[in-house]
Backbone as numpy.savetxt, mean C-alpha at the origin, in Angstrom:
# Nx Ny Nz CAx CAy CAz Cx Cy Cz
16.98 -17.14 10.88 17.35 -15.68 10.44 18.28 -14.93 11.15
18.69 -15.57 12.50 19.45 -14.95 13.54 21.15 -14.61 13.01
21.30 -15.18 11.98 22.70 -14.78 11.58 22.69 -13.57 11.02
21.48 -12.79 10.59 21.63 -11.65 10.06 21.95 -10.53 11.20
21.88 -10.64 12.21 22.21 -9.89 13.41 23.72 -9.55 13.58
24.57 -10.94 13.08 26.03 -11.05 13.38 26.83 -10.52 12.08
25.95 -9.99 10.92 26.56 -9.55 9.86 27.01 -8.27 9.94
27.96 -7.71 9.23 28.24 -6.22 9.40 28.02 -5.42 7.87
27.59 -4.06 8.17 27.45 -3.38 6.79 27.77 -1.98 7.24
27.78 -1.16 6.25 28.37 0.17 6.17 27.17 1.21 6.40
26.00 0.91 6.71 24.97 1.77 6.61 24.62 2.52 7.99
23.45 3.04 8.22 23.16 4.09 9.46 22.87 2.84 10.24
23.54 2.62 11.52 23.38 1.63 12.50 21.81 1.52 12.89
21.29 0.32 12.94 19.76 0.26 13.67 19.01 0.39 12.65
19.27 0.66 11.08 18.07 0.89 10.16 18.21 -0.38 9.23
17.03 -1.07 9.20 17.04 -2.11 8.41 15.86 -1.98 6.94
16.17 -2.31 5.97 15.48 -2.04 4.85 14.83 -3.42 4.48
13.68 -3.24 4.18 12.92 -4.73 3.58 12.12 -4.27 2.19
12.53 -5.35 1.45 12.29 -5.33 0.03 11.40 -6.35 -0.16
10.11 -6.24 -0.71 9.24 -7.26 -1.37 9.70 -7.64 -2.98
10.24 -8.63 -3.51 10.52 -8.55 -4.81 9.91 -9.91 -5.63
9.20 -9.36 -6.84 8.86 -10.38 -7.61 9.57 -10.36 -9.06
10.36 -11.01 -9.57 10.71 -10.91 -10.93 11.58 -9.60 -11.08
12.26 -9.01 -10.25 13.10 -7.81 -10.22 14.63 -7.90 -10.42
15.12 -8.85 -11.41 16.38 -8.93 -11.76 17.07 -7.81 -12.27
16.12 -6.83 -12.89 17.01 -5.68 -13.57 17.16 -4.83 -12.89
16.62 -4.72 -11.69 16.60 -3.33 -10.70 17.24 -3.76 -9.29
17.09 -4.90 -8.91 16.99 -5.48 -7.72 18.70 -5.15 -7.06
19.35 -5.36 -7.86 20.99 -5.13 -7.63 21.41 -4.03 -7.41
21.12 -2.97 -8.15 21.34 -1.53 -7.83 20.49 -1.11 -6.46
19.10 -1.67 -6.32 18.27 -1.45 -5.33 19.08 -1.40 -3.85
19.43 -2.88 -4.05 20.29 -3.16 -2.58 21.45 -2.32 -2.37
22.33 -2.29 -3.64 23.80 -1.72 -3.27 23.37 -0.23 -2.89
22.92 0.57 -3.51 22.17 1.82 -2.88 21.57 1.97 -1.68
20.85 0.73 -1.25 20.05 0.99 0.16 21.04 0.82 1.22
22.14 -0.14 0.89 22.91 -0.31 1.95 23.80 0.73 2.37
24.00 1.86 1.50 24.81 2.78 2.04 24.15 3.75 3.12
22.77 3.39 3.14 21.83 4.40 4.29 21.33 3.29 5.31
21.38 1.92 5.39 20.76 0.88 5.93 21.82 -0.09 6.47
21.76 -0.60 7.88 22.66 -1.36 8.41 22.51 -2.77 7.64
21.48 -3.01 7.01 21.26 -4.13 6.36 19.99 -4.17 5.56
20.08 -4.94 4.57 18.70 -4.88 3.52 18.29 -6.52 3.55
16.89 -6.48 3.62 16.45 -7.85 3.91 15.49 -7.86 2.30
15.75 -8.78 1.80 14.81 -9.22 0.46 14.16 -10.15 0.56
12.80 -10.24 0.56 11.78 -11.34 0.53 11.38 -11.73 -0.79
11.76 -12.71 -1.56 11.73 -12.92 -2.81 10.33 -13.84 -2.54
9.32 -13.31 -3.55 8.00 -13.60 -3.56 7.60 -14.72 -4.71
8.53 -15.70 -4.96 8.10 -16.79 -5.71 8.66 -16.37 -7.39
10.00 -15.44 -7.23 10.57 -15.30 -8.58 10.86 -16.37 -9.49
10.65 -16.15 -10.82 11.24 -17.29 -11.58 12.25 -16.62 -12.56
12.98 -15.37 -12.21 14.19 -14.95 -13.01 15.24 -15.03 -11.66
16.36 -14.31 -12.25 17.53 -14.30 -11.01 17.55 -13.02 -9.98
16.18 -12.95 -9.78 16.29 -11.93 -8.67 16.97 -12.53 -7.36
16.72 -13.69 -6.56 17.49 -14.16 -5.77 18.92 -13.99 -5.95
19.28 -14.44 -6.86 21.06 -14.36 -6.90 21.46 -13.49 -6.84
20.78 -12.42 -7.40 21.59 -10.91 -7.76 21.26 -10.26 -6.39
20.43 -10.57 -5.86 19.94 -9.81 -4.24 21.40 -10.15 -3.45
21.32 -11.52 -3.65 22.55 -12.15 -2.52 23.95 -11.27 -2.90
24.39 -11.43 -4.14 25.46 -11.02 -4.73 25.60 -9.28 -4.37
24.56 -8.89 -4.38 24.52 -7.35 -4.02 24.82 -7.22 -2.60
24.55 -7.92 -1.74 24.76 -8.07 -0.33 23.46 -8.01 0.38
22.50 -8.41 -0.13 21.12 -8.58 0.60 21.02 -10.06 1.20
20.44 -9.52 2.43 19.89 -11.32 3.34 18.48 -11.62 2.37
18.46 -12.82 1.90 17.29 -13.00 0.87 16.61 -14.13 1.51
15.33 -14.03 1.81 14.35 -14.74 2.10 13.41 -15.22 1.07
13.36 -16.94 1.24 12.60 -16.97 -0.17 11.48 -17.64 0.08
10.18 -17.28 -0.54 8.94 -17.68 -0.34 8.81 -18.60 -1.24
8.10 -19.84 -1.26 7.79 -21.18 -1.56 6.81 -20.82 -3.14
6.19 -19.77 -2.88 5.67 -19.52 -4.31 4.98 -18.24 -4.04
4.45 -17.48 -5.20 4.16 -16.02 -4.85 2.82 -16.14 -4.43
3.01 -15.31 -3.22 1.62 -14.91 -2.27 1.13 -13.26 -2.16
1.91 -12.77 -3.04 1.54 -11.26 -2.85 2.47 -10.41 -2.02
2.18 -9.22 -2.19 3.18 -8.31 -1.44 3.06 -8.34 0.09
1.48 -7.94 0.36 0.92 -7.98 1.55 1.86 -9.39 2.69
1.79 -10.20 1.93 2.15 -11.10 2.60 3.49 -11.57 3.02
4.25 -11.13 1.89 5.80 -11.20 1.77 6.28 -10.15 2.68
5.76 -8.97 2.73 5.93 -7.76 3.67 5.96 -8.14 5.18
4.69 -9.10 5.39 4.24 -9.52 6.74 5.56 -10.66 7.12
5.79 -11.32 6.42 6.87 -12.55 6.66 8.01 -11.79 6.89
8.35 -10.70 6.24 9.89 -9.98 6.36 9.72 -9.33 7.99
8.71 -8.46 8.41 8.23 -8.05 9.43 8.69 -8.91 10.66
7.96 -10.27 10.47 8.13 -11.02 11.48 9.53 -11.53 11.68
10.30 -11.63 10.71 11.85 -11.82 10.79 12.50 -10.75 11.49
12.34 -9.30 11.43 13.00 -8.61 11.68 12.46 -8.38 13.06
11.31 -8.78 13.46 10.87 -8.59 15.04 11.88 -9.41 15.90
12.50 -10.29 15.35 13.65 -11.31 15.88 14.79 -10.62 15.93
15.16 -9.67 15.43 16.72 -8.98 15.40 16.62 -8.01 16.34
17.84 -7.76 17.42 18.24 -6.95 18.33 18.71 -5.54 17.43
18.36 -4.57 18.40 18.71 -3.10 18.06 18.18 -2.71 16.72
17.16 -2.90 16.41 16.52 -2.18 15.23 15.71 -0.92 15.83
16.17 0.23 14.94 15.55 1.28 15.58 14.62 2.03 14.33
14.69 1.42 13.11 13.64 1.95 12.32 13.70 0.73 11.05
12.60 0.59 10.45 12.55 -0.28 9.40 12.10 0.55 8.11
12.69 0.27 7.10 12.19 1.23 5.75 12.03 -0.01 4.94
10.73 0.37 4.57 9.91 -0.20 3.13 10.40 0.38 1.71
10.69 -0.06 0.93 10.75 0.27 -0.62 10.67 -0.82 -1.58
10.22 -0.61 -2.74 9.95 -1.28 -3.75 11.41 -1.64 -4.37
11.41 -3.11 -5.16 12.33 -3.53 -5.83 12.82 -3.04 -7.35
11.82 -2.29 -7.78 11.82 -1.69 -9.26 12.55 -0.50 -9.49
13.30 -0.06 -8.57 13.97 1.16 -8.78 13.47 2.62 -8.89
12.08 2.57 -8.47 11.08 3.77 -8.35 11.51 4.40 -7.12
12.06 3.85 -6.04 12.37 5.12 -4.94 13.84 5.09 -5.12
14.22 6.01 -4.34 15.53 6.56 -4.15 15.90 6.57 -2.96
17.16 5.43 -2.73 17.52 5.33 -1.48 18.12 6.54 -0.59
18.65 7.55 -1.37 19.21 8.68 -1.07 17.97 9.39 -0.09
17.15 9.14 -0.28 16.33 9.91 0.53 15.87 9.11 1.83
16.18 8.00 2.13 16.18 7.33 3.40 16.67 8.22 4.83
17.73 8.60 4.80 18.18 9.51 5.81 17.12 10.75 6.01
16.28 11.37 5.25 15.33 12.18 5.55 14.05 11.44 5.88
13.88 10.25 5.32 12.55 9.48 5.70 12.79 8.93 7.40
13.67 8.50 7.76 13.66 7.82 9.06 13.87 8.68 10.02
14.04 10.20 9.96 13.97 11.25 10.83 12.90 11.29 11.97
11.66 11.33 11.50 10.70 11.29 12.22 10.52 10.02 13.26
10.98 8.87 12.67 10.96 7.74 13.45 11.98 7.70 14.70
13.39 7.99 14.02 14.35 7.93 15.09 14.37 8.87 16.10
13.61 10.04 15.78 13.39 11.10 16.95 12.16 10.89 18.03
11.34 9.64 17.41 10.19 9.48 18.27 9.04 10.39 17.76
9.06 11.08 16.59 7.76 11.70 16.37 6.71 10.95 15.71
7.07 9.93 15.22 6.06 9.25 14.26 6.27 7.69 14.59
5.06 6.88 14.13 5.25 5.59 14.38 5.52 4.97 12.87
4.62 5.64 11.72 4.75 5.69 10.54 5.20 6.72 9.60
6.06 6.55 8.93 6.38 7.69 7.82 6.14 7.24 6.52
5.35 8.18 5.72 5.17 7.77 4.23 5.79 8.65 3.34
6.34 8.18 2.24 6.77 8.94 1.36 6.16 9.62 0.40
5.68 10.49 0.07 4.53 11.39 -0.41 5.06 11.79 -1.81
4.70 11.45 -2.69 4.84 12.07 -4.16 3.96 13.23 -4.53
3.12 13.62 -3.42 2.51 14.57 -4.11 2.52 15.84 -2.87
3.73 16.11 -2.19 4.14 17.29 -1.46 4.87 18.20 -2.33
5.75 18.56 -1.50 6.80 19.61 -2.34 7.55 19.25 -3.05
8.11 17.78 -3.24 8.90 17.30 -4.28 7.87 16.87 -5.40
7.79 17.22 -6.61 6.95 16.86 -7.46 7.97 15.93 -8.63
7.28 14.85 -8.55 7.87 13.52 -9.51 7.06 13.98 -10.89
7.61 13.05 -11.80 7.14 13.13 -13.23 6.31 12.35 -13.53
5.02 12.35 -12.78 4.27 10.93 -12.89 3.34 11.10 -13.63
3.08 10.26 -14.69 1.76 10.30 -15.75 0.58 10.69 -14.91
0.09 11.57 -16.01 -1.27 12.12 -15.75 -2.30 11.02 -15.49
-2.44 10.15 -16.05 -3.25 8.82 -15.69 -2.96 8.18 -14.27
-1.68 7.92 -14.17 -1.62 7.38 -12.92 -1.94 8.47 -11.61
-1.73 9.62 -11.75 -2.13 10.65 -10.73 -3.63 10.62 -10.34
-4.43 10.53 -11.52 -5.91 10.67 -11.24 -6.11 9.14 -10.38
-5.79 7.87 -10.77 -6.03 6.85 -10.02 -5.72 6.78 -8.73
-4.14 7.43 -8.51 -3.47 7.39 -7.17 -4.61 8.47 -6.39
-4.72 9.55 -6.74 -5.43 10.57 -5.88 -7.17 9.90 -5.70
-7.63 9.35 -6.54 -8.87 8.75 -6.32 -8.38 7.53 -5.26
-7.66 6.70 -5.28 -7.58 5.73 -4.37 -7.35 6.38 -2.97
-6.36 7.23 -2.94 -6.07 8.23 -1.72 -7.35 8.80 -0.91
-8.26 9.44 -1.78 -9.59 9.96 -1.43 -10.29 8.93 -0.71
-10.45 7.82 -1.40 -11.39 6.61 -0.66 -10.58 6.03 0.56
-9.47 6.03 0.55 -8.72 5.46 1.67 -8.60 6.26 2.72
-8.85 7.37 2.68 -9.01 8.87 3.55 -10.20 8.48 4.31
-11.03 8.43 3.46 -12.52 8.42 3.85 -12.81 7.49 4.57
-12.32 6.04 4.24 -12.67 4.88 4.84 -12.07 4.73 6.32
-10.71 5.03 6.02 -9.91 4.71 7.22 -9.85 5.67 8.44
-10.27 6.98 8.11 -10.32 8.36 9.12 -8.91 8.49 9.51
-7.89 8.35 8.55 -6.52 8.78 8.71 -6.27 9.27 7.20
-6.17 10.73 7.36 -5.72 11.45 6.28 -4.41 11.33 5.77
-3.99 11.08 4.34 -2.79 11.25 4.04 -3.10 11.87 2.33
-1.50 12.27 2.09 -1.74 12.64 0.47 -1.49 11.72 -0.38
-0.84 10.53 0.06 -0.46 9.53 -0.81 -0.44 8.19 -0.27
-1.73 7.63 -0.31 -1.95 6.20 0.44 -1.47 4.95 -0.22
-1.06 5.31 -1.51 -0.31 4.13 -2.39 1.06 3.97 -2.47
1.63 4.92 -1.69 3.16 4.83 -1.91 3.88 3.77 -1.08
4.86 3.19 -1.83 5.38 1.77 -1.26 6.64 2.23 -0.32
6.98 3.74 -0.30 8.14 4.10 0.20 7.71 4.33 1.59
8.27 3.42 2.77 7.52 3.99 4.08 8.54 3.47 5.10
8.33 4.04 6.26 9.59 3.88 7.33 8.41 3.56 8.68
8.90 2.12 9.21 8.16 1.97 10.23 8.89 1.96 11.73
8.43 2.38 12.89 8.96 2.11 14.11 9.12 0.59 14.54
9.70 -0.02 15.28 9.92 -1.29 15.51 8.57 -1.56 16.39
8.12 -0.66 17.17 6.88 -0.94 17.73 5.69 -1.03 17.03
5.71 -0.26 15.98 4.53 -0.26 15.21 4.37 -1.39 14.23
5.73 -1.78 13.77 5.99 -3.15 12.99 5.34 -4.28 13.54
5.78 -4.33 15.04 5.15 -5.62 15.79 3.73 -5.65 15.99
3.05 -4.31 15.75 1.65 -4.23 16.19 0.78 -4.90 14.79
1.59 -4.51 13.18 0.80 -4.72 12.16 0.79 -6.28 11.87
-0.30 -6.42 11.77 -0.60 -7.88 11.31 -1.65 -7.73 10.11
-0.88 -7.88 8.65 -1.80 -7.70 7.52 -2.78 -9.02 7.21
-4.01 -8.32 6.92 -5.18 -9.45 6.61 -5.09 -9.38 4.95
-4.68 -8.47 4.39 -4.58 -8.54 2.93 -3.28 -9.16 2.38
-3.10 -9.60 1.17 -1.95 -10.23 0.69 -1.80 -9.44 -0.61
-2.53 -8.86 -0.91 -2.29 -7.87 -2.33 -1.76 -6.66 -2.10
-1.62 -5.39 -3.06 -1.15 -4.21 -2.94 -1.98 -3.53 -2.27
-3.02 -3.72 -1.71 -3.58 -2.98 -0.82 -3.26 -3.03 0.66
-2.43 -3.78 1.01 -1.53 -3.58 2.26 -1.42 -2.16 2.60
-0.81 -1.28 1.59 -0.66 0.06 2.12 -1.78 0.72 2.51
-2.91 0.63 2.14 -3.97 1.29 2.38 -4.33 0.48 3.93
-4.14 -0.39 4.05 -4.31 -1.51 5.59 -3.58 -0.70 6.54
-2.42 -0.27 6.20 -1.69 0.76 7.13 -2.49 1.95 7.60
-3.20 2.60 6.71 -3.87 3.73 7.20 -5.13 3.31 8.22
-5.53 2.19 8.07 -6.72 1.62 8.88 -6.25 1.44 10.31
-4.74 0.74 10.21 -4.11 0.41 11.43 -3.71 1.75 12.42
-3.40 2.65 11.51 -2.81 3.84 12.33 -4.14 4.28 13.18
-5.39 4.34 12.54 -6.32 4.92 13.25 -6.77 3.93 14.34
-6.80 2.77 14.21 -7.14 1.70 15.09 -6.34 1.40 16.33
-5.01 1.54 15.90 -4.03 1.38 16.83 -3.78 2.72 17.59
-3.89 3.82 17.20 -3.78 5.09 17.67 -2.22 5.40 17.52
-1.76 4.93 16.39 -0.38 5.42 15.95 -0.18 6.59 15.38
1.14 7.38 15.33 1.33 8.47 14.81 1.95 8.47 13.32
1.13 9.23 12.30 1.42 9.11 11.02 2.04 10.32 10.41
3.35 10.36 9.89 3.77 11.48 9.25 4.16 11.33 7.83
4.36 12.47 7.17 4.63 12.26 5.47 5.77 13.09 5.20
6.57 12.75 4.32 7.95 13.31 4.05 8.01 13.18 2.41
8.05 14.42 1.60 8.01 14.55 0.23 9.29 13.73 -0.38
8.83 12.83 -1.52 9.78 11.94 -2.15 9.72 12.05 -3.35
10.75 11.79 -4.23 10.73 11.80 -5.70 10.34 10.28 -6.14
9.89 9.93 -7.38 9.76 8.77 -7.54 10.12 8.74 -9.37
10.58 7.64 -9.70 10.84 7.34 -11.31 9.99 6.46 -11.89
9.54 6.90 -12.90 8.55 6.27 -13.79 9.07 6.03 -15.31
10.13 5.44 -15.44 10.81 5.08 -16.67 10.54 3.61 -17.18
10.04 2.76 -16.69 9.62 1.69 -17.12 8.06 1.48 -17.08
7.48 0.64 -17.86 6.27 0.54 -18.08 5.51 -0.26 -16.92
4.54 -0.21 -16.46 3.93 -0.82 -15.40 3.88 -2.42 -15.84
4.23 -3.14 -14.90 4.44 -4.64 -15.03 2.95 -5.22 -15.20
2.09 -4.66 -14.12 0.72 -4.84 -14.01 -0.26 -4.10 -15.01
-1.48 -4.33 -15.41 -2.25 -3.62 -16.11 -2.85 -2.49 -14.89
-2.63 -1.24 -15.16 -3.08 -0.63 -14.24 -4.75 -0.08 -13.75
-5.42 -0.59 -14.71 -6.73 -0.60 -14.60 -7.37 -1.63 -13.49
-6.56 -3.01 -13.99 -6.86 -3.99 -12.88 -6.21 -4.16 -11.69
-4.77 -3.32 -11.81 -4.53 -3.11 -10.51 -5.21 -2.16 -9.38
-5.85 -0.86 -10.10 -6.43 -0.27 -9.22 -7.82 -0.72 -9.04
-8.42 -1.48 -9.44 -9.63 -2.40 -9.09 -9.36 -3.28 -7.88
-8.08 -3.94 -8.15 -7.73 -4.98 -7.13 -7.37 -3.83 -5.69
-6.92 -2.88 -6.04 -6.82 -2.21 -4.65 -8.01 -1.69 -4.38
-8.81 -1.18 -5.05 -10.22 -0.38 -4.75 -11.00 -1.64 -3.74
-11.12 -2.81 -4.44 -11.69 -4.20 -3.81 -11.31 -4.44 -2.49
-9.84 -4.31 -2.48 -9.20 -4.56 -0.72 -9.63 -3.43 0.16
-9.68 -2.52 -0.34 -10.11 -1.34 0.67 -11.45 -1.54 0.83
-12.36 -1.99 -0.13 -13.65 -2.09 0.20 -14.06 -3.21 1.34
-12.99 -4.31 1.34 -13.11 -5.42 2.07 -12.65 -4.94 3.70
-11.74 -4.39 3.56 -11.15 -3.68 4.60 -12.36 -2.81 5.79
-12.96 -2.01 4.62 -13.69 -1.03 5.38 -15.31 -1.74 5.83
-15.59 -2.73 4.97 -16.49 -3.80 5.71 -16.31 -4.33 6.77
-14.81 -5.04 6.97 -14.33 -5.75 8.10 -14.10 -4.86 9.43
-13.53 -3.29 9.17 -13.24 -2.89 10.31 -14.22 -1.73 10.40
-14.78 -1.22 9.46 -16.17 -0.19 9.75 -17.42 -0.64 9.27
-17.82 -1.62 9.78 -19.20 -2.01 9.22 -20.11 -1.08 9.15
-20.73 -0.54 10.02 -21.52 0.67 9.98 -21.25 1.48 9.00
-20.05 2.08 9.05 -19.82 3.08 7.80 -20.08 2.52 6.47
-19.76 1.19 6.22 -19.60 0.78 5.05 -21.25 0.48 5.03
-21.81 -0.24 5.43 -23.35 -0.21 5.52 -23.82 0.95 4.80
-23.79 1.95 5.81 -24.21 3.42 5.45 -23.82 4.11 3.92
-22.66 3.61 3.64 -22.08 4.33 2.31 -23.03 3.28 1.47
-23.18 2.07 1.73 -23.67 1.07 0.43 -25.18 1.40 0.54
-25.99 1.71 1.73 -27.32 2.18 1.70 -27.62 3.37 0.82
-26.58 4.48 1.03 -26.66 5.86 0.17 -26.78 5.67 -1.46
-25.63 4.49 -1.48 -25.47 4.44 -3.02 -26.71 3.85 -3.59
-27.29 2.91 -3.00 -28.71 2.05 -3.43 -29.81 2.91 -3.45
-29.86 3.71 -2.55 -30.99 4.64 -2.39 -30.68 5.98 -3.47
-29.44 6.26 -3.88 -29.45 7.10 -4.85 -29.73 6.62 -6.31
-29.19 5.36 -6.59 -29.39 4.53 -7.50 -30.95 4.25 -7.99
-31.56 3.85 -6.65 -33.04 3.88 -6.89 -33.91 4.98 -6.84
-33.46 6.07 -6.69 -33.98 7.36 -6.69 -33.93 7.61 -8.10
-32.79 7.64 -8.67 -32.49 8.06 -10.09 -33.44 7.17 -11.27
-33.51 6.04 -10.85 -34.37 4.93 -11.66 -35.79 5.32 -11.80
-35.94 5.90 -10.47 -37.48 6.09 -10.24 -37.89 7.48 -10.88
-36.92 8.60 -11.45 -37.28 9.53 -11.95 -37.44 9.10 -13.38
-37.00 7.99 -13.83 -37.02 7.36 -15.24 -38.07 6.69 -15.36
-38.54 6.26 -14.58 -40.02 5.37 -14.19 -41.11 6.43 -14.35
-41.09 7.31 -13.59 -42.11 8.79 -13.47 -42.28 9.43 -14.92
-40.85 9.93 -15.63 -40.91 10.32 -17.02 -41.55 9.13 -17.70
-41.23 8.05 -17.80 -42.04 7.13 -18.85 -43.48 6.80 -18.72
-43.90 6.95 -17.49 -45.39 6.67 -16.96 -46.08 7.98 -17.63
-45.10 9.24 -17.12 -46.03 10.72 -17.56 -46.18 10.67 -19.18
-45.34 10.02 -19.88 -45.61 9.96 -21.33 -45.91 9.10 -21.85
-46.30 7.65 -21.55 -47.10 6.74 -22.01 -48.52 6.30 -21.32
-48.31 6.86 -19.97 -49.45 6.20 -19.04 -49.51 4.88 -18.64
-48.24 4.25 -18.94 -47.95 2.82 -18.67 -46.88 2.81 -17.67
-46.79 1.81 -17.15 -45.83 1.66 -15.69 -44.63 0.57 -16.28
-43.50 0.98 -16.47 -42.57 -0.11 -16.95 -42.15 -1.00 -15.80
-42.62 -2.17 -15.80 -42.59 -3.44 -15.01 -41.13 -3.74 -14.48
-40.35 -3.91 -15.12 -38.88 -4.20 -15.12 -38.07 -2.92 -14.33
-38.47 -1.84 -14.84 -37.71 -0.70 -14.10 -38.50 -0.39 -12.67
-39.72 -0.59 -12.69 -40.36 -0.13 -11.56 -39.91 -1.25 -10.54
-40.08 -2.61 -10.96 -39.24 -3.41 -9.85 -37.85 -3.44 -9.25
-37.16 -2.94 -10.45 -35.76 -2.88 -9.97 -35.52 -1.59 -9.02
-36.58 -0.37 -9.23 -36.29 0.63 -8.51 -36.90 0.28 -6.81
-37.97 -0.42 -7.02 -38.47 -1.09 -5.55 -37.33 -1.86 -4.87
-36.83 -2.69 -5.66 -35.82 -3.90 -5.11 -34.41 -2.64 -4.45
-33.97 -1.64 -5.59 -32.72 -1.13 -4.82 -33.13 -0.15 -3.55
-34.41 0.49 -3.52 -34.66 1.32 -2.31 -34.81 0.60 -1.17
-35.38 -0.95 -1.30 -35.92 -1.77 -0.29 -34.53 -1.95 0.21
-33.52 -2.69 -0.61 -32.23 -3.04 -0.29 -31.25 -2.06 0.43
-31.59 -1.09 -0.09 -31.04 0.20 0.87 -31.33 0.23 2.02
């Protein structure tokens, strides 16, 4: 991919945008064209699309890297970062989605903390000064995942699931994603804490004109499970403590039901009693 470094562009020198795309033929062209106004080049990692994403992205001016099959956003982003690590003169790496939700006009404001050396990671937050028209059910899920990620990672942010981000080249080289799915944004928060990186947030807008391509409930569960796996791997003592407390609380609540039943009938409910015992002992 060394030929990327020889191509000319009209965007901000040293700024490279990385877009992981999967079947985004409807939006990828405009995303690339608008991003090239603010980035020296755009690299699109096509994650096994079956539509015209690759062709349209190339015609719009992007350097396209094709994955053999769909492997997930985390894997696509990691592949793109590995390519960018071999390019010379990179000052900032912009990550944004290929579905048109993020506004490339906000790139100059997003990259400032990295270019000024004040941050290693900049997260575009949908919940700061700029208020986006986000559906209420999405807000509830996003705030819940953000709270869980903040507690688990030890890095407080207002929007842990935002895909609009900027990395310094040094931070990008240190990141090695274990997750291949959409929990990679949460994994960055774990990395910020573990690697001693500096994180900052910049308010952004976000467009939600199109319905979600993924089932939002299943998507939320997928991210939650990813965060849980990360917590178990990176914070085993914390994960064990939280799990134990949950089992104790569940066992304690069930024991109250057992006592009430015994007080009313003077009979011990065998199944509930055994379950209560097992929960407390396991905790």
